[in-house]
N, C-alpha and C positions, 0 to 999 in steps of 0.2 A: 410825513410825520407819522411816529408809530402810534399806534392806537394804545389807548390804556388797557394795560394788562388787567384778568379779572381779578379781584378783590379775592383774598382767600381766607376763610374763616373755619378757625379752631372750635366752636361750641360745639360740645357733642350731645347727643339729644339724651333726654333725661335729666340734665344738670342746669342747674338755675343759671339765668343769665346774669353776667355781671350787672350789679346796680351803677348808676350812674346817679350823682347827686344833682339837683335840678336849683341853678340860682336865678334870682332875679335879673333882669337884663341889666341893670346898672352896675350890680355887684360884680357881673361876670365880666362887663366892659372893663370894669376898673380892675379885676384881677388879671385880665390879659395885658392891658394897660404895664401893671407894675412887672409883670413879667417880663415883657420887652424891654421895659426901662433897666430892669436889672442885669437883663443877658446883655445889653448894649455896654451897659457900665463894666460889666466883668469881662469884656471881650468874648462872650459865650453864643454869639448869636450866629451859628455856622450858617453857610451857604447851602440854600436848600431845604432850611426851616419851613419854609413856606415856598410849597414848591407846586405847579401845574402839572408835574411828571408823573409815570406810572406808577399806581400803588401797588406795594406788596415789594417784597425782595426779588432781584433777579434770578433767575434759575436756570440752571445747567443738566445735562444729562452726560454719562460715560457710557458709550456702549460699545461693550467690551467682548466682542465674537472671541477674539484671540485669546480669549481666556481658557479655550478649550484645548489649543494646542501649546503655546506657548503663553502662560499664566505669569503674570508679575504683580502680586499683591501689592507691592511697593510702589507702583507707579500709581494704581489707583489711590494709595492712600494720601500719596504726596499730592497729586492732583485734587482729589477731594480737598486737602488742607489748605491748598494755594486758592482754590474758589472759595471756600468759605472765609477764608480771612478776607476776601474781595466783596463779602456781603452777600454770595451767591448761595440759594440751598440746590442741593444736589441729589439726582439720582442714579442710581449706579444699575446698570442691567447686564449681569453676566452673561457668560455664553449661550447656556441652553434657553436663555430669555430672548435672544437675540432671533425673530422668526419673522417672518414674512409679514405679520400683522404688525408686529412692534415698529416695523419701518414704515408701515400703512399709515400709523396714527402718530409718529414724530410731530407732525406740523400741528396737531390738534393740542399738545402739550405749553405750545406758546412758550418754548424755551430761548434765551437769550443767547446760549452758546452751547453746540452739541459738540462731545468728542466722538468720533469713530474710531475705535480701537477694533479696525476690521480686515479679515483678509480680504484682498482687492486684485484684480489683475486684469489684463487687456481680453475680453472675449477671445477665445477661438473656437471657430465652426470649420466643417469640413466640406471639399467642394461634392455636391451630389454626383458627380460624374467620376473624379480621379482619386474622392477621397483624401485628397491633401489638403493640409492643415491651412487656414487662411488665416489671416488676422483682421479683425473690425475694428473700428474706430471708437468703439467704447468701454471704457471700464466696467466691470460689474462688481458688487458688492456682496460678499458672502453674509449669509445669516448661519446660525445654528442649526436649524431643523433641515432633517434628513430629506432628501430629495423623492418626491412621488410623483410617478405620472399622472395619479388620478386625483391629484389636490389642484386648487386654483385652475380648474380648467379653463374656463375663461380667458384669463390672464397669461394661461401657457400657449394658446394659440398664437400669440405676439412675439413669443420669446426670442423669434431670430431678428426680431426689429429692436430688440432692448428693452422688453418689458420682464418677463420671469424666465430664468433658466436653471443651470444646472451648473456648479463648480466641485472643483476637487482640489484639494492641498496638494497631489502630485500624481503623475499619470498613473491609472487606474485604479487610484484610491477612491474611498467612499464620497458620494455625492450630496451635497447639500443646497439647498436653492440659494440661487443668486437673483438680486436684482439690478436692473440695468435703467438708461435714462429715461427710457419710456414709462416704465413704471414710479418713478418719481413723478413725473408729469400726470400721470394719468390715473394712477391706483392711489398715491398719498390722500389721504383726506387733508381739507382746508390746505391754507397756505402758512410758511412762515412768516415770521415777524421780524424783518431785520437779523434774523440767526445768523451767527456765526459759525460756520463747518469745518471742523479740523478733520479731516480724513486720514489717519495715519497709517492707511494702507499702500500696496504697492500701487504704482503707476497711476495715483488719481488725477495727475495733471498732464499724464503724458499724452493723454487725449483730452479735450478740453468737454465734448460732448456730456459726460455725467455731471461734471460740473456744473456746467451752461444749466443743465435741468434743474439743479436746487437753486442755481440763481433767480430761472424763470418760476420757479416756486415760492419765489419770495424772501431767500436768503441773501445776506448782506456779502458775504465773499466765503470762497472755497479754498481752504489750506490745506496742500498735499504734497506729493512726491512726483519728479519727472519719470522717475525708471522703479523696478524692483527695490524694496529698501529692508534691510535687517531689522528686526523686534527691537535689538538692543538698540540702535541707532534711533529709530522713531521715537521708542519709550524717551530717551534722554531729549533730544530735539524737542519734542511736546512739551514736556516739562519748562525747559530755556524757554519756549514761548508763553507758555502762560505767566511765567515771572515778568516777563517783559510787557507782556498785555494787562495783566492783573495790579501788578507791585509797580512796574515803572511807570505805567500810564500812557505807552505807546501807542501809536495807532496800528491798524493790522499790516499796513505795508510795511511800516518802520519795525515792526517786531519780528516780521517774518524775514526783511533781508538782513536784520542785525543778527537773528540767529543761525539762518543760514551762513552768515560771515564767521560765527563763532563756532559752531560744530561741524562745518565744515560738510562736503558730500558723504555719502556713506562708505565707509572703507570697502566694503565687497562689492557692492554693485554700483556706485557711483551716483546714486540717487540724490537730488538737489530738491531742498524745500522750496515751494514756488505758493503764488497765492493768484486767484481769481478772483476778483472783484466787480458788483456790479457796474455795470458802464463801460466795463474795460473793451 
């Protein structure tokens, strides 16, 4: 069962609080009965008018690290519009805001949906003896924070097993911090509350280890790609996915299946849209 979301209050200090009229118990009861009777007669008693569900609107975050190298303001605007039409409030984080600590605190915001428009890829290591590159089994998610060997020292100790590491957009390029599955498990604060994670970057489900870390942290599902994917393809596919989820009301599994069938694999890299759900 989902826990009740924390109620958001907009009252500002120094401003008078809204005054509430006080009615006698009989008058109040009669007023409620009259309203319900009128609503029923007019066919206006909507499902959910009296509810025990979470308080406040649903919330979503768009984490747009990709805006540093492949900006697409139209995607951000369209995704925000779709979410707001569906009743979500939306937080947007541009590339320079996507830091190690932003990832650390994501679970504490209690988002219902998180869109990670971020660079990602299979982590590459070198054999200490031969210097030969080897592929490990997990996916690293890029930040927009320049890499430094002197920051987050305690967490960098475990970087070879998937906590914090360095990523670059191309061989020999500038490096930024990247996070792995061990960071999700050990360094993220709190837990997700059945949050849907849409990870738009490359290779997100080429390996399941990072995706599974999000599920173990409380996410309900992790949607991503089977191989590298182009920015234009993942942008178009994600907007189509949001339409099916938010406007058509499909389940995550059905929305992913229909989106994958409609948009097809990435024409450049062959990546296919997939989903890993809790309990799979």
